[in-house]
N, C-alpha and C positions, 0 to 999 in steps of 0.2 A: 218382574219386579223382585229384586233381592230383599229389599227393606220393607217391612210392614208399615202400615200407616202410623202406628204409635211410635215406632223407632224413627221414622222419618220427621215426625212432628218434634220429637225430643233433639234430633240431630239439628233440625232447622234452628231451635232456640240456641243451641251451642254455637252454631255458625254465626250467629249475630255478634259473638264476642271476637270474631277475627279482626286483628289489628291492621293487616295489610293484605294486598292481593296476593293469592297463591297460585301456583301452576301445577297441574297434575300432568306429567309426561307419561304416556302409556306406550308399553310395548307388547303387542298381542300377536297371536297367530290365529290358526283356524280351529283349535282345540276348545273344548268345553269350558275349561278354566278361563281361557282368554275371553270367550263369550260372556261369562259371568263377570269377569273383571270389567269389561267395557261397559256393561250395564250398571255396575256398581258405581264406576267413576262418573258416568253420566247422570246418575241419579244424585249423586253428592253435588256435582256442579249445578244441577237444576235448583238447589236449594240456596244458593247464595250467588249474588252478582259478583262477588269478590274471587270467584273460583273459575279458572280458565282450564280448558283441556286441549292438549296437542299430542300428536303422535310422534315418537322417538325410539329409535333403536336403543335398548339398554343392554347390559351384559347378559341378563336372563330374560327369557320370554316363556310365559306371561309375566310381567311385573309392572309396576308404575312407581314413579318418584313423586314426592310431595316436596316442592321448593317454593321459596318467597320469590315473587316477582323481581327479576334483575338480581338476584342472588344465586349463589351455586349451592350453599349449605341447605341440606335437606335430608330426607330419609328415603328409603326404597323398600317397597313391599314386594317380594316375589311370592305371590300367592294371594289369596282374597282374605284379608284380615277381618274376618267375621268371628262369631262364637266368642271365645275368651279374649280375642285380640281386637275386638270391636272398640274397646276403650283405648287401645294403643293407637288406633286410627284416629280416633277423635282428638286425642291429646296431641298427636302429631300435626294435624290440620291447625289447631290452635297455637301450638308452640312455634311452628314454622312461620306462621303469620306474625309472631312477635309478642303473643299473648304470654305474660310472665309465668313461669312454672312455679308450683307450690314446693319449692326446695330452699334449704337453709342457704343464706348468702355465702357461707364459708365453703359449701359444696360447689356452688356456681363458681367461686373464684378458683377453687381447686381444679374444676374441669378446664377453665379457660387458660390456667397456667400450664397445661401439659404441652410439652414440646415433642415435635416429631409427626410422623405419618402413621396413623392407625386405621386400617381397613377392617371393620368388624363384620362378621356374618354370624347371625344366630338362627340355628335350625330348630324349629318349633313344630308342635302339633296344635291345631285349633281346639283341641279337647284338653289341652294342658292348663291347668289353672296357675301353674308356677311360672309359665312362659311369659306372660305379659309383664311381669316385673322386670325380666331380662330385656325384653324388647323396648319397653319404655325408657329404661336407664340408658341404653345404648343410643336410642333415638335422641334423647336429651343431649348426651355428650356430643353427638354429631351436629346437632343444631347450634350448640354453644361454641364449638371449636372447630375452626376450618380445617384443621389437620386431621379430623376424625370423620370417618364415613360409617354408615351401617346399613345392612340390608337384613331384612327378616325374610327367612326362607321357610315356606311351609313344606315339611317333609312329604306330605302327601301329594304336593303338586310337582315335586322334583325328586321322585323316588330313585332314579338312576344315580343322581348326585349324592343322595343319602347312602345308597348301598356302596358307591364307589369310595366313599370316605369312612365306610364302615361305622356309621353313626347309628348307635342302638339305645340311645337315651335322649330325652329332651328336657329342658333345653341344652344344646351343646353350642358352644361359642367357638368360633375360629377367628384368629387375628393374624392379618397379613398372610392368609393361606395356611397357617399352622394351627393346630389344636391349642385352645386357650383354657377352657374348663367346661364342666358340665354340671348340671344340677341347678338347684335355686341359689341364686346370688342376688344381693341387694346392690344398689348403686354404690353404696360405701365399699362394699366386698370388691367390686370390680376396680374402683379407684385404688384400693389397698394393694391389689394385686399388680396394677400398673406401676405404682410407686412403692418402693420397699420403705419409704419414710414418708407416709401420708401426713399431710398438714391439716387434716380435717379439724382436729382439736389438739392444740398445742399443749405440751406437757406443762408449761408454766401456767397456763390458764387453768388447767385441772388442779395443780398444786395450790394455787391461790385461792381456791373456793373455800368460803367460810364453812364451818361444820354444818351439816344438816340436823334438823330434828328427826326426820325420817328419810333414809336413803333405800329405795327399793332396787333390788337387783334382779332384772328380767322384764321383759316388755310384753309378755303373753297376757291372756285373760286375767290370770291372777295378779300379775304385776301392774297391769293397767288399772284394775279395780282398786288395788291397795294404794296406788299413787293418787287416784282421784278421791278416795275416802280420806286419805291423810290431809291432802290439800284443802278439802272442804272443811277441816278443823282449824284452818287457818295457821298451820305451822309450816316451817321451812321445809319443803319437800323435794327430793332429787330422785331421778329414776335413771339407772344404767340399763341401756338396751342395745344389744348388737343390732337388733332390728325388731320392729314391733310385729307381733302376731304369733312368734314361735311356731309351736306344732300345728297351730290352727291353719297356717298357710299350706299345710300338707293336705288339708281336709277339702274335699269338693262340696258335696251336699251336705248341709247341716239342716236337719228337720226335727230336732228335738231341743232347740233353743226356745224355751217358753215364752210365748208372746209374738214370735216371729215364725210363721209357718215354714218358711225356707229361705236360707241365705247360703253363701259359699264362703269358704275359708278365707281367701284373699280379701274378699270385700268386708268381712267382719274385722280382719287384721287392720285394714285401712281405717275403719271406723274407731277402733281402739285408739289408734294414734290421733285421729282427729279430736277424739273426746279427751284425751290427756292434755292436748294442746290448748283446750279451752280454759284450762286452769293455770295458776302461777306455779308451774313445775319446772325445775331446772332439768332438762332432758339432755342426757349424755349418751350420744349414739356412737356405733362402730367401735366400742371398746370391750375387751374381754377381761373378766376378773381373774385374779391369780391366788389371792390369799385373803383371809379374814383373820383379824387379830383383836382380841379384846383388851384394850389399855384403859386409860382414863376415859377415852371415847372409844367407839369401835371403829376400827380402821379397815378399809377395803382397798387392797392393793391391786392395780390393774397391770396388765402384761406390758403396757407401755412404760410402766415404772412409777406412774402417779399414784399418790395415796389420797383418798377421799375419806373424811372423818365424819361421823354422825353419832348422835346421841342414841339412836336406834336404828336397826336395819331389818329390812324384810327381804328374805330370800324367796324369790319366785322364779328359778332358773328353768323350771319345766323339764322335759324329758326329750329324748331322741329315739329314733327307730332302733330296735335291739338287733344285733348282728346274729347270724346263726353260727359264726365262728368255726367254719370248716375250710379246708383247703380249697382254694379257688374262688371264695367269695370276694376277697379284696382284689385279687388278681383280675377278675372279670367284671368288676363293678363298673357299670355304664358300658359293658360289652356283652350284655345279656343277662347280668344280674341287676335287678331293679328293685325299688321299694315303693313306687307309686303307680298302680295300674291305671289311674286316670291319665297320668302324663305320658307313660311309656307303652301302655297298651297297644295303641294304633300302630306302632313299629312292628308289632308281632302279628300283624293280620295274617290269618291262614297258617300260622306256624304253631309248633308244639311248645307249650310252656308248662311250668310247674309252679304251684303256690306252696310254700312252706309255711304252714300254720292253720289250724282248724277252728280257731276262735272266730268272733264276728268279723273282724278286719280280713282275716284270711278267706272266710267263706264269701264275704261281700266282693272281695277281689276276684275270686274264682267265678262268681256269677257274672260280674261285669266283663272279664277276660273272655268268657264262653261265647259271648256275642261278637268277639273279634277274631280270636285265635282259632286255629283248626282244631286243637284239642288241649284241654286243661287237665292236669294231674294235681290233686290236693295231697299234700302229705302232712299227716298229724302224728305226733309223737305219742300221744295217750291212745288208750284202746277205744275212745269214743271222741267225737268232735265236741268242742266246747261252745260252738256258736248257738244262738237262739234257734229254737225248733222251726220257726217260720222261715228262717234263712236256709236251714238244712232241707226242709221239705223243697224249697226252690231249687236248691243246689242238685239234690238227687233227681229232679225232673228233667235235667239238662242231659241230652244224649251224647254230648261231646266232653263230658266230664267223668273222670275216674278218681274215686276217693281210695286212698291208702291210709289205713289206720294202724296204730301201734308200730310206726316205723321210724327210724332215726336217720337223718341225712348224714352222710359220711363225707362226700366230696363233690364239688362242682367242677366238671371236667371241660376242657377245651384247648385250643391252640391260640389263635388270635381272638376268638370269641367263644362263648359258651356252645358246647355240643352235646352236653349230657349231664346227668347227675346220678351218683351212686348212693343207694340207701341200703339200710340194714332192716330186715324184718325181725323185730325184737323178740317175737314168739319162737321163731325157728333158728335164729342166728345165721340166717343166709343172707348175702348181699346180692343185690340186683343193680343193673344199670338201665337208666331210662335215657333214650335218645330224645333231645330236645334243643330248642334254640334260646329259651328264656327261662329265668327263674326269679320269681317275685317273693321276697322275704316279707312275711307278715306275722311276726312272732311277739308283737307287743313293744313296750317302751322301756328305756332305762333311764334313770334320773340323771340330770346334768349337775352332779354334786361331788364329782372327783376332786375338784380344785379346793374343796373344803378340807380335805385331810381328815385328822382326828380333832379338829377344832369344835365340830358341832356333832352331837350325838346322831349316828345314822343306823338303821337296821341292816340286816344281812343283804338286802337287796339295794342298799345304797340310799334309800329314802330317809329324808330328814324326819326325826321323831318329833312330834308336836303335841301340845295339849289342846284343850277345848278353845283356847284363846289365840292359837297359833304360835304359842310361845315354844322356843326351844330350851335345851339344858343351859344356854348361855344367856345371862341377863341382858335384856335389851334386843336380843336377836330373835326374830320371829320368822316364820316360813309359811308358804302358801302354794296350792297348786299340786301339779303333778310331780314335783321333786319332794314331796312329803309322803308320810305314810298313810294318807287319806286311801281307804280301800277302793274308792271309785274315781276313775280318771275321766272326768267329763267337763266340758267347757263351762257349763253352769255352775257346777261344784267348784271349779277352780276360781270363778269370779266371786262366789260367796266366801271362800276361804281367804281370798285376798281382802275382801272388806273386813272379815273377821280379824285377820292379822293387823290391819291398819287400825281398827278399834282397839285391839290389844296393845298395840305400841303406843297409842294415845293415852290409854289408861296407864301404862307404864311410866310415860313421862310425867304426867301430872302427879303421880304418887311418889316419884322418886326425885 
């Protein structure tokens, strides 16, 4: 039995929502994965009279397809969608049966309007917490549009195929046999890449919006908190978010969110969006900001050309992974250079990898990778590691880890993929070459504030300078979260600062 009793009970409840009969077509062989896949499919079928199973040869073995009875549209899982992909399987079962997806109507219209033939393949790892978003997005597209197909491919089950395509990062998407993209993408991102002129939100509809009382820029913990606190004051609130969650989506285990013993980044990100939608908040997604100007009202110009106006603005644009900025980093990104050990670690099983960075993120990454890779080398610029002592103690207890301190990474080398790293011993001035197959960059974050230019005061790190109420140097403009000069970058602190900024903006509005 692959599903424990609790999961089977939960799945059985979900399957009661099936709208129509569905058919699971299974293509298996004599290998262990095929055996487990057969067991999983039969367990699922035993939970609902609306599910039937039959054997059919599919392009990949082992794999199984999920289709609606007497329909061709469906999805294919080449591998066993458990772990982080179990939710993808449950949603596929429901949506293929006709259960309506929780997606904005204009997104559904945009998917249905796509013309042509699109055969998508997503290469994933079951330990990747960013992969399900890709799988679920492509599944939905294939269910709604007969010209689109999608197959999820578990890299661990099809290692030869992964090596033949030289895939070194997940998720990686192929379209019609050609590379399409790698890394985290939302449904809106995929649609935008397919269509150079996406119709998700028309320019006219944005331009015609009445001015907001509070306009929040950013959909991470700070932005979601700010929007909710503002809306609860009964004032006209809007939020611009490329996607909800922000950097939280890159986080796997969260154990320091007070009141919740454990959760995961993607789950928390989904909860943020659900909570925001409970309020009368105008949500504007899949838009990037370009410029902020203080006139009679505060104007936020979008890259689409639209201009939104508001009496006050809260900047909560978060941060992104900091690059090490050495030759080879960009050239070999997703070809051996990675930023997420949880997502891409399994690809480097038994191989030699390096982690650049000796803070908590770097040391945690090295500890995780030590259980997968053949050998891990940690490179720290300073004379001592900056990670917590409990993490350092664990790191030094691992036999397949080498720690290099007081060293500077000079270059990441390779041909078609990474084959090494050059570093400088800062004490002696001597350069050394490490032979390895992967490099994980873990040197902190850089705030997403470049688009602001000189409009709002920022410090030397690019962080927005705020006071105790979240106010910036511009009247009516507030900021919160990791894009500010807050000394601590934590989810719970970002949420608190978002609430502070919203209350500060409300106080500004009633006084001015």
